[in-house]
C-alpha positions as CSV (number, residue, x, y, z in Angstrom):
1,M,-82.3,-63.7,38.3
2,A,-80.0,-66.3,38.0
3,V,-79.6,-68.5,34.8
4,Y,-77.9,-71.5,35.0
5,K,-76.7,-73.2,31.5
6,V,-77.7,-77.4,31.8
7,T,-76.0,-79.6,29.4
8,V,-77.9,-83.3,29.4
9,A,-75.6,-85.8,27.9
10,T,-77.3,-89.9,26.9
11,G,-75.4,-93.1,27.2
12,D,-74.8,-94.2,23.4
13,M,-75.5,-98.3,23.2
14,V,-78.0,-99.2,21.9
15,E,-82.0,-98.1,23.5
16,A,-79.9,-95.9,26.6
17,G,-82.7,-93.0,24.8
18,T,-86.8,-93.0,26.4
19,N,-89.4,-90.6,25.2
20,N,-90.4,-90.6,28.9
21,S,-90.3,-87.3,30.6
22,I,-87.0,-85.7,32.4
23,S,-87.0,-82.8,34.9
24,I,-83.8,-81.7,37.1
25,T,-83.5,-80.0,40.2
26,L,-80.4,-78.1,40.3
27,V,-78.9,-78.5,44.2
28,G,-76.7,-75.8,46.1
29,S,-75.0,-74.6,48.8
30,Y,-77.6,-71.7,49.5
31,G,-81.3,-73.3,47.7
32,E,-82.2,-75.3,45.0
33,S,-84.2,-74.3,41.8
34,R,-87.1,-75.7,40.9
35,Q,-88.2,-78.5,38.8
36,T,-87.7,-77.8,35.4
37,T,-88.6,-80.4,32.7
38,I,-84.9,-81.2,30.7
39,S,-87.5,-83.0,27.1
40,F,-89.8,-85.8,26.4
41,L,-88.1,-87.3,24.1
42,F,-83.8,-88.8,24.3
43,L,-81.6,-89.8,21.4
44,P,-78.7,-92.8,22.2
45,G,-75.6,-90.4,22.6
46,K,-76.8,-86.6,21.5
47,E,-77.4,-83.5,24.2
48,K,-80.2,-81.9,25.4
49,S,-79.3,-78.3,26.5
50,L,-81.7,-75.8,28.8
51,S,-82.0,-73.3,31.3
52,V,-83.1,-73.1,34.6
53,H,-84.2,-70.0,35.9
54,C,-83.6,-68.9,39.7
55,G,-84.9,-66.1,41.6
56,Q,-80.8,-65.8,43.6
57,D,-77.9,-67.4,43.0
58,L,-77.8,-71.4,44.2
59,G,-73.8,-70.6,45.4
60,P,-71.8,-74.0,44.6
61,I,-74.2,-77.0,43.1
62,V,-73.2,-79.6,45.1
63,L,-75.6,-82.6,43.3
64,I,-78.4,-82.8,41.2
65,R,-81.5,-85.1,41.0
66,L,-82.7,-85.9,37.7
67,H,-86.9,-87.4,38.3
68,K,-88.4,-89.3,35.0
69,W,-91.8,-90.3,35.5
70,R,-93.5,-92.2,31.9
71,L,-97.2,-90.6,29.8
72,F,-98.1,-94.2,28.7
73,L,-95.2,-97.3,28.7
74,E,-92.4,-97.4,30.6
75,D,-88.8,-97.2,28.9
76,A,-85.6,-97.1,30.8
77,W,-83.2,-93.8,29.9
78,F,-79.0,-93.8,30.8
79,C,-77.9,-90.8,31.7
80,K,-74.2,-90.7,31.3
81,D,-73.3,-87.1,32.6
82,V,-74.9,-83.5,33.5
83,R,-73.3,-80.7,33.4
84,V,-73.8,-76.7,34.9
85,T,-72.6,-73.4,34.0
86,A,-73.0,-70.9,36.6
87,P,-74.1,-67.5,36.2
88,N,-69.8,-66.6,36.3
89,G,-68.4,-69.0,34.3
90,T,-67.7,-71.7,37.3
91,L,-68.5,-75.3,35.1
92,Y,-69.5,-78.5,38.1
93,R,-69.5,-82.0,36.3
94,F,-72.1,-85.1,37.4
95,P,-71.2,-88.5,36.6
96,C,-74.2,-90.7,36.3
97,Y,-73.7,-93.6,33.8
98,Q,-76.7,-95.5,35.1
99,W,-80.2,-96.4,34.7
100,L,-83.3,-94.9,35.6
101,E,-85.8,-97.0,35.3
102,G,-90.0,-96.4,36.5
103,V,-91.2,-93.3,38.1
104,T,-88.1,-93.0,40.2
105,T,-85.6,-89.4,41.4
106,V,-82.0,-90.3,41.2
107,E,-79.4,-88.2,43.3
108,V,-75.9,-87.7,41.6
109,R,-73.1,-85.7,43.3
110,E,-71.0,-83.5,41.7
111,G,-67.8,-85.0,40.3
112,S,-65.0,-83.9,42.8
113,G,-64.0,-87.5,44.4
114,K,-64.7,-85.5,48.1
115,K,-64.3,-88.2,50.9
116,L,-66.2,-88.2,54.2
117,V,-64.5,-85.6,55.7
118,D,-64.5,-83.4,52.9
119,D,-68.9,-83.3,53.5
120,K,-69.9,-80.2,55.2
121,L,-72.8,-79.8,54.3
122,Q,-75.9,-81.8,55.6
123,I,-77.7,-81.9,52.5
124,L,-74.3,-84.3,51.6
125,K,-74.2,-86.4,55.0
126,E,-77.3,-87.5,54.4
127,H,-77.2,-88.3,50.8
128,R,-73.7,-90.3,50.8
129,H,-76.0,-92.5,54.1
130,R,-79.1,-93.5,52.2
131,E,-76.3,-94.6,48.7
132,L,-74.8,-96.7,51.6
133,A,-77.9,-98.3,52.6
134,A,-78.8,-98.7,48.8
135,R,-76.2,-100.3,48.5
136,Q,-76.8,-103.0,51.4
137,E,-79.7,-103.3,50.0
138,A,-78.9,-104.2,46.8
139,Y,-76.0,-106.3,47.5
140,R,-77.1,-109.2,50.4
141,W,-74.3,-112.2,50.9
142,K,-74.4,-115.8,51.6
143,N,-72.4,-118.4,52.1
144,F,-72.1,-121.0,48.8
145,A,-70.5,-123.2,51.0
146,Q,-68.8,-124.0,54.3
147,G,-64.7,-122.8,53.7
148,W,-66.1,-120.5,50.5
149,P,-65.9,-117.1,49.9
150,R,-68.9,-115.3,50.6
151,C,-71.2,-114.2,47.7
152,L,-74.7,-111.9,46.7
153,N,-77.3,-113.8,47.3
154,V,-79.1,-114.4,44.2
155,D,-79.9,-117.2,41.7
156,S,-78.6,-115.2,38.4
157,I,-77.4,-111.5,37.7
158,F,-80.8,-110.8,36.6
159,E,-82.2,-110.6,39.6
160,L,-80.3,-107.7,40.3
161,D,-80.9,-104.2,39.4
162,S,-80.2,-102.7,35.8
163,N,-76.9,-101.0,36.6
164,T,-75.7,-104.0,37.4
165,Q,-76.7,-106.3,34.9
166,F,-74.9,-103.6,32.1
167,S,-71.9,-104.4,33.9
168,C,-72.2,-107.4,34.0
169,I,-73.1,-107.9,30.5
170,R,-70.2,-105.4,28.6
171,A,-67.3,-107.7,30.9
172,T,-68.9,-111.0,29.5
173,N,-69.0,-109.6,26.0
174,F,-65.6,-108.2,26.5
175,T,-64.0,-111.3,27.8
176,G,-66.1,-112.9,24.3
177,F,-64.3,-110.0,22.2
178,L,-60.8,-111.2,23.9
179,I,-61.8,-115.0,23.3
180,F,-63.1,-114.4,19.4
181,Q,-59.1,-111.9,18.5
182,G,-57.3,-114.7,20.0
183,A,-58.4,-117.1,18.2
184,S,-58.0,-115.5,14.8
185,H,-54.6,-114.7,16.0
186,F,-54.4,-118.3,16.6
187,L,-56.0,-119.3,13.3
188,S,-53.6,-117.1,11.4
189,G,-50.3,-118.6,12.5
190,F,-49.8,-115.4,15.0
191,L,-49.4,-116.9,18.3
192,L,-46.8,-120.1,17.0
193,R,-44.7,-118.7,15.0
194,R,-41.4,-119.1,15.8
195,T,-39.5,-117.4,13.3
196,S,-38.5,-113.9,13.4
197,W,-40.4,-111.5,11.0
198,N,-39.7,-111.4,7.5
199,S,-40.7,-107.8,7.4
200,L,-43.4,-105.6,8.1
201,D,-45.9,-106.2,4.9
202,E,-45.9,-109.7,6.4
203,M,-47.0,-108.4,9.7
204,R,-49.9,-105.9,8.3
205,T,-50.6,-109.1,6.1
206,I,-51.9,-111.1,9.5
207,F,-53.4,-108.5,10.6
208,S,-55.2,-106.8,8.2
209,R,-56.6,-110.6,8.0
210,T,-57.9,-110.9,11.6
211,Q,-59.3,-107.2,11.3
212,G,-61.1,-108.5,8.4
213,R,-62.9,-111.2,10.5
214,D,-62.8,-109.1,13.6
215,I,-65.4,-106.5,11.3
216,G,-67.3,-109.1,9.5
217,G,-67.9,-111.0,12.7
218,C,-69.5,-107.6,14.1
219,L,-71.6,-107.1,10.9
């Protein structure tokens, strides 16, 4: 009997948690585990730990499968990462950082950054081909106008999958924050200042005012 210690982390953003059922399958070089339920409730920013019991040593863990299915209502889940500790103490990390929606199974490779030529196992080669095919299906190109660079064949980012939407929205929010911060510094006289600072206390006064406005804006 081989026992693997598994820790699953949920992202800390709003609505990252779920009350849908999540289970996991470990895939090693010598075989794979049975599908094991992790939990029916995940909270944002929290971790869940469990033990996966296998009849034999699975060898090096090369990927995991996360299975999601709903009981009644759909409740998307954002998985941050999964860590697996083998019976011999070896720690395997699986960075996920993606949304799981509907009834689905997501395969996540061990995060050691291997290249195509490093995929010796057939299961890893097949996984890479499936991942490439999925990306080609999701991101199709079109010509916006003659002579212009090609662009995605969508009318809105909301036609893309949730993980791409999340990246675009986060980038927009970050840009908006930079604009707001620049405006705050401008209003404080920081950007147009043409003389030297008189003291560190004067600098602290400027930045304390801008930080106060930033915090107030967030609230």
